[in-house]
N, C-alpha and C positions, 0 to 999 in steps of 0.2 A: 644199583640193586643187581645182581646178576639171577637169571631166571634159570632154574634149573633144568626146565625141560622146551618152556616156548616161550619165546619173548614175551608175546603179547598177545592178548585176545583182538583179533581185527574181526572187522564184518569184512568177507569176501566181496569186493567189486571185481570180476573178471575183466571188467570193460577197461580199467586202468592198467592193467598188465598185459603185457604181449608176451605171445608163445616163441622160442627160437628153441628150433629142431635141433636135433644132434649133427644131421647131414647140413642145415644152413651153417653153425659153426666150423664143421668140417670147410664146407666152403670157403668162408671167411677166412679161415687159418690159411688155406691152400692158394686160394684166387686172389682175396681182397685182404692182406693181411694188415696194410696202413690203415682200414677203414676199423680196426681193433686198436689203434693208438687212442680212437677218442671215447673208450669204453672200457671199464671197471669189471672186473670177472670177480664176484666173489664166491668161494666156496662156504657153506655154512654147515660142512660136516665136523664132525670130533677129529681131531689129530691121528686116533688109530687107524680111522676109516681113509684119511690121504693114503698113510702108509701103505694101506690094504690096495688101492686103485684111485688111480689119478690121471689126469690124461697126457699121453706122451706126444708132446707135438714141439719141433722146436719154437714156434712162433706164440704158445701158448704162454699166457701169463698171466696169474691169479694172486688174490689175496687173500688168505686163511681166515675169516671171521666164525669163526661156532656159533650157531646158532643164538643160544644162551647170552651169549656177549654183544650180539648183535646192538640193544639200545644204548648199552657201554660205549659204543665203536662207532655208533654209523656216520658221526663226525668226519672219519677218516677216509668218509667218500664222498667225491666231488657231485653235488648237483648238476652240474654243467655238462657231463658225461654220461651216455648210458652205461644203465651196469647192468649186470647178467649177473643173476642168483642161480646155484646150482647147488644139488644135493646127492644125492644118491639114487633118488625117484622121483624127484621134483616135488615132492608133496611139502617138506619143511619147504625147500627154498620157495615156492609158492607163499607159504605165510610169513615172510620173512621181505620178500617182493611187495605183499599189499602194507606189511608195515612199514616200509621204507616209503612207500606211495602215499601212504597217509600221515608221513611225515615230512612232505615237503618236495620228495625226490619224481620230478615229473617224467623221467624216460626210464621204465624198470621192464626187463625181460626175465622169465623164467625158464632154465634151460629145460627142457620137456623131455621129460625121462631120465634126468640127471645121467651120473656115470654109469647106471645099469645101462641106458641106451647106448650109451658111448659105446659098452663093451658090445654090445651084439649087433650095432648097425654100423659101426666107424672100424673098432678095435677091438678084435676079438681077444686079442692079449693083456686086455686089459680085465684083472679078475674079477666076476661078480661076487657079491657077498650077500 
């Protein structure tokens, strides 16, 4: 069953979720891209949002799983990998990160500030919306 807006109600425990800043992600992409081979990056925004603004970096790879479909598709994720969840500003991704943590994913990161922070701090050519 797909959820129209929010996948689940979760009790947020910020101690389970680590925050990754956009500057830390940028440094990983530029200086240690081999480390990201052990990560799965999921973007939980809607398709139109990805079309409007996305991280453009030759070493950046992500899987698009809209937030409403996470309960149906979380089995596509590898529990042995670090998982970085991103959205527009970090709110939806934090909800999804909590959902994943409560469903047995041990190493979850939230991209702090989302694509908006990436645009403001790393690549101003990425539009904000």
